[in-house]
Structure formats: C-alpha cells, structure tokens
C-alpha positions in Angstrom: -30.0 -11.5 -38.7 -29.9 -7.8 -39.7 -29.6 -4.9 -37.4 -31.2 -1.5 -38.0 -29.1 1.7 -38.0 -30.4 3.0 -34.7 -30.0 -0.4 -33.0 -26.5 -0.6 -34.4 -25.6 2.8 -33.0 -26.8 1.8 -29.6 -24.7 -1.4 -29.7 -21.6 0.6 -30.7 -22.3 3.1 -27.9 -22.7 0.3 -25.4 -19.5 -1.4 -26.6 -17.6 1.9 -26.2 -19.0 2.4 -22.7 -18.0 -1.1 -21.8 -14.5 -0.5 -23.0 -14.4 2.8 -21.0 -15.6 1.1 -17.9 -13.2 -1.8 -18.4 -10.3 0.7 -18.6 -11.4 2.8 -15.7 -9.4 2.1 -12.5 -6.7 0.0 -14.2 -3.4 0.6 -12.5 -0.3 0.7 -14.7 2.2 -1.9 -13.6 4.9 -0.4 -15.8 4.4 3.0 -14.2 4.6 1.3 -10.7 7.8 -0.4 -11.6 9.3 2.9 -12.6 8.3 4.4 -9.2 9.8 1.5 -7.4 13.1 1.9 -9.3 13.3 5.6 -8.4 13.2 4.6 -4.7 15.9 1.9 -5.2 18.1 4.4 -6.9 17.8 6.7 -3.9 19.2 3.8 -1.8 18.0 2.2 1.4 15.4 4.4 3.0 16.6 4.0 6.6 15.2 6.8 8.8 17.6 9.7 9.3 19.7 8.9 6.2 20.1 11.2 3.1 18.3 8.5 1.0 15.4 8.6 3.4 15.2 12.4 3.3 15.3 12.4 -0.5 12.6 9.7 -0.8 10.3 11.5 1.6 10.6 14.7 -0.3 10.0 12.9 -3.6 6.8 11.2 -2.2 5.5 14.5 -1.0 6.2 16.3 -4.3 4.7 13.4 -6.4 1.6 13.1 -4.3 1.0 16.9 -4.4 0.7 16.4 -8.2 -2.1 13.9 -7.7 -3.9 14.4 -4.4 -6.1 17.3 -3.3 -4.1 17.7 0.0 -0.8 16.3 1.4 -0.3 16.4 5.1 2.9 15.5 6.9 3.3 14.2 10.5 6.9 14.8 11.7 8.2 13.9 15.1 11.2 12.5 16.9 11.1 8.9 18.1 13.1 7.9 21.2 14.6 4.5 20.7 14.3 1.8 23.4 18.1 1.6 23.7 18.5 5.3 23.9 19.0 7.9 21.2 16.5 9.3 18.8 15.5 9.1 15.1 13.4 11.5 13.0 10.1 10.2 11.7 7.8 11.3 8.9 4.3 10.1 8.0 2.9 11.4 4.7 -0.9 11.5 4.2 -2.2 12.2 0.7 -5.9 13.0 0.7 -8.5 12.9 -2.1 -11.7 14.7 -1.3 -10.5 15.7 2.2 -13.9 17.2 3.1 -15.8 14.0 2.4 -17.2 12.2 5.5 -17.2 8.7 3.9 -13.5 7.7 3.6 -11.3 4.8 2.7 -7.9 4.4 4.3 -5.0 2.8 2.5 -1.7 2.3 4.3 1.8 1.3 3.3 5.3 1.8 4.8 8.0 3.7 3.0 11.0 3.0 5.2 13.4 0.1 4.8 15.0 -2.1 7.3 18.5 -1.0 8.6 19.8 -4.6 8.9 19.5 -7.6 6.7 18.7 -10.0 9.5 17.2 -12.5 7.1 20.7 -13.3 5.8 22.4 -16.5 7.0 25.9 -14.9 6.6 26.6 -12.8 9.7 28.8 -10.4 7.7 25.8 -9.4 5.6 23.4 -8.8 8.5 24.6 -5.4 9.4 23.8 -3.9 5.9 20.5 -2.2 5.1 18.2 -4.0 2.7 17.4 -2.4 -0.7 13.6 -3.0 0.0 12.3 -3.4 -3.6 9.4 -5.5 -2.3 9.5 -4.6 1.4 9.0 -0.9 1.1 9.2 0.3 -2.5 6.4 -1.9 -3.9 3.7 -0.3 -1.6 4.9 3.2 -2.3 5.0 2.4 -6.1 1.4 1.1 -5.9 0.2 4.3 -4.2 1.8 6.6 -6.8 0.4 4.5 -9.6 -3.0 4.4 -7.9 -2.8 8.2 -7.4 -2.4 8.5 -11.2 -5.8 6.7 -11.6 -7.5 8.7 -8.8 -6.4 12.0 -10.4 -7.7 11.0 -13.8 -11.0 9.6 -12.4 -11.8 11.3 -9.1 -13.7 9.0 -6.7 -17.0 10.2 -5.1 -15.7 9.1 -1.6 -12.8 10.4 0.3 -9.6 8.4 0.0 -6.5 8.6 2.3 -3.2 7.2 1.1 -1.0 7.0 4.2 2.7 6.4 3.9 4.0 5.4 7.4 7.5 5.6 8.6 9.5 3.3 10.9 7.6 0.1 10.4 10.7 -1.9 9.9 13.3 -0.2 12.1 13.7 -2.3 15.3 13.2 -5.7 16.8 10.0 -7.6 16.0 10.7 -10.4 18.5 10.7 -7.9 21.3 8.2 -5.5 19.6 10.5 -2.6 20.2 11.0 0.4 17.7 8.7 -1.2 15.1 5.4 0.0 13.7 6.4 3.4 14.8 4.6 5.5 12.2 1.3 3.5 12.3 1.3 3.7 16.1 1.8 7.5 15.9 -1.0 7.9 13.4 -3.3 5.8 15.5 -2.6 8.3 18.4 -2.8 11.4 16.1 -5.8 10.7 13.8 -6.8 13.4 11.3 -9.9 14.2 13.4 -11.3 12.8 16.7 -14.2 11.1 14.9 -12.0 9.7 12.1 -13.5 6.3 11.2 -13.0 5.2 7.6 -15.5 2.8 6.1 -12.7 0.3 5.7 -8.9 0.3 5.5 -6.3 -1.8 3.9 -2.6 -2.1 4.6 -0.7 -3.0 1.4 2.7 -4.6 2.2 5.2 -6.6 0.1 2.8 -6.8 -2.8 5.2 -6.8 -5.8 6.6 -10.4 -5.5 6.9 -12.0 -9.0 5.3 -15.2 -7.5 2.4 -13.4 -6.0 0.2 -15.3 -3.6 -1.6 -13.3 -0.9 -3.3 -15.3 1.8 -5.8 -14.0 4.4 -4.1 -12.8 7.6 -5.4 -14.1 10.9 -5.6 -10.8 12.9 -7.4 -9.2 10.0 -9.9 -12.0 9.8 -10.5 -12.0 13.6 -11.0 -8.2 13.9 -12.3 -7.0 10.5 -13.7 -10.0 8.7 -16.0 -7.9 6.6 -13.1 -6.1 5.1 -11.3 -9.3 4.3 -14.4 -10.5 2.5 -14.7 -7.3 0.6 -11.1 -7.4 -0.6 -11.0 -11.1 -1.6 -14.4 -10.8 -3.4 -13.2 -7.8 -5.4 -10.1 -9.8 -6.4 -12.3 -12.8 -7.4 -14.6 -10.5 -9.4 -11.5 -9.5 -11.4 -10.3 -13.1 -11.9 -7.4 -12.8 -9.5 -8.0 -15.8 -7.3 -4.5 -17.2 -8.1 -2.9 -14.1 -6.6 -5.5 -13.5 -3.8 -5.9 -17.0 -2.3 -9.1 -17.3 -0.3 -7.4 -19.2 2.6 -6.1 -18.1 6.0 -2.4 -18.8 6.5 -0.6 -16.7 9.0 -0.8 -14.0 11.7 1.4 -11.0 11.0 2.7 -8.2 13.3 2.3 -5.3 10.9 1.1 -1.7 10.6 -2.6 -2.8 10.8 -2.2 -3.9 14.5 -2.1 -0.4 16.1 -4.8 0.8 13.8 -7.1 -2.1 14.7 -6.3 -1.3 18.4 -7.5 2.3 17.7 -10.8 1.0 16.4 -10.1 1.3 12.7 -11.1 -1.6 10.5 -7.8 -2.1 8.7 -6.6 -5.4 7.3 -3.3 -6.6 6.1 -2.8 -7.5 2.5 0.7 -9.0 2.4 2.6 -11.8 0.5 4.7 -13.0 3.4 5.9 -16.1 1.4 8.8 -14.1 0.0 12.3 -15.8 0.1 14.1 -12.5 0.0 12.4 -11.0 3.1 14.9 -8.9 5.1 17.7 -9.9 2.8 20.1 -8.0 0.5 18.5 -9.8 -2.4 15.2 -7.9 -2.0 16.1 -6.1 -5.3 14.3 -4.9 -8.4 14.5 -8.3 -10.2 12.3 -9.8 -7.5 9.2 -7.7 -8.3 7.1 -7.5 -11.4 4.8 -5.0 -13.2 2.2 -7.8 -13.4 2.0 -8.2 -9.7 1.8 -4.5 -9.1 -0.9 -4.1 -11.6 -2.9 -7.0 -10.2 -2.9 -5.6 -6.7 -3.4 -2.1 -8.1 -6.5 -3.2 -9.9 -8.0 -4.6 -6.7 -7.1 -1.5 -4.8 -8.8 0.7 -7.4 -11.8 -1.6 -7.8 -12.5 -1.3 -4.0 -12.6 2.5 -4.2 -14.8 2.7 -7.3 -17.2 0.1 -6.0 -17.6 2.1 -2.9 -18.0 5.2 -5.0 -20.6 3.5 -7.2 -18.6 4.3 -10.3 
C-alpha cells in the first residue's frame, strides 16, 4: 500500500500530536524523589522545630515559582495536655479566580514519636517521614512543575496541611489539626470544589492503594473517578479496585465540612511511624505513577 504526500503529512502530524498528548501531564518521579530528599535533609518536620520552619519556608518559595498565588494560614494550636504549638497551612492556587476547582491535600509535618517501633527506647524519637510526609509534598511540587508548563482550564488548589501526625490517634487528640482548621476557615464561604483528593503515603516501593471505607461511603463518585483514571492509565496493580480499610486521616474533617474529599493512601506500609521510614523505602516509579493519576484527573476535568 502506498501513501500520498498529503496523507503522509497528516499521519506524521497526528503521530506528533499523539506523542505530545501522551507526554502532557506526566509527572517526573526523578524530580519528585529529589524533592523528597530535600525534606529528609532538613530533618524531621515536627511543628515548632527549625527543620519544620525551614521546610515550610522552602515549600512556600518553591510553590511561588509554580502557582499563581500562595496563601498561608498561620495560627497557634492549644494542645490537649496544655501548652501550644505553631501551625502553618500552605495553599498554592492555580487559576485562583476560577469557580470550578479541584482540591488536592497532603500533610507536610512528621510525627514527633516513632510509636510504631517495638523497642521502647526508639519510640521517643521523631520519624524521618520519607513516605509519611515527604512523599505527598514531593508529589505536589512535581505536579506543580506540570501545571506551570501546561496550565489547566479549571482552578486547582494544592493544600499542604500541618499537624496531621502530631498527637494521639487512639484518643483523637491533637491530630488532623491543619485539615480541621482549613475546614473551619475555607478560602470563601461558598468554597465547594468539584472533587478533592487527599494524597498520603503514596511513595512506597511496593505500591498498592486500596479504596478507603469512609471515602467510599461519603464520596463514592470521587472514588470511582480516581480508580477509573488509574485504570485508564494501566495502573490497576497500584490502584487496587477493592475496599480494604477505614482510615482516620485529613479527609475526615473536610468531609464533615461538606467537601467531597477522598483518601488515597497506601496504609500497608511496614515502616509506618518507624525510624525506618527513610528514603530507601520510596521510589521514583511510585511517585510518577500516583503523579500521573493526579495530573490525569485535572486535565480530564479541564478537557485537555
């Protein structure tokens, strides 16, 4: 079969467009790993510590290079046992004037105690938080690179919340601090994103993300949207279409405030709340896989 010159030109053009579309929205896992390492090098990001201050300043500076607007929420949290700690939420906004918005959430603090350790002498040390903290922040910075290069047609809010991991989850005290504050201090009284996703512990080398029960009960349409996007990309091994656990996480106060935010979390992580939550436990492949899904959701909504 022979192809005429004009037909051949159209085929080449279509092929080039296909490659362009294929490359659009791809998140660099290598870049994300670098962003995670920067946080680890700062040290544990426990609220009120110098490492926490440096990391917060770094996130703000980096997101100002990418987003249209960066807004900070700063306040003092009174602890259940007495005393106070400083808190800092960071909201990076793309197309801040757009009515139709997507909300992505991650926490940037790290746990002040390694209570997942069996050795009592290790439990008083703060965790490094490579997966539990740094991975979500790294994802957002790498996603920010993509959004700056190819601006979406919808508004996108990347929310870095503080104090998720500070206190006692069994007693529900001094945890989910930043997301609870944001739920009570929304950007506007009528703030209702089309959908929202909390990205937590998404860098595990052995990535298997199951559907979370609270998310499925209160925002099933968002769960369907996320897992379908992952399936379309061929990521069903990483995004397993099965319900497995109920998680107390930053999506809970947001759901209570009427925002349809689900939790995307790989909770089957052997190094959870341990000193071994280090850089060697996360991978560029996992970060790029999750990043591709996060980007696809935005550009699908944008019609791009």
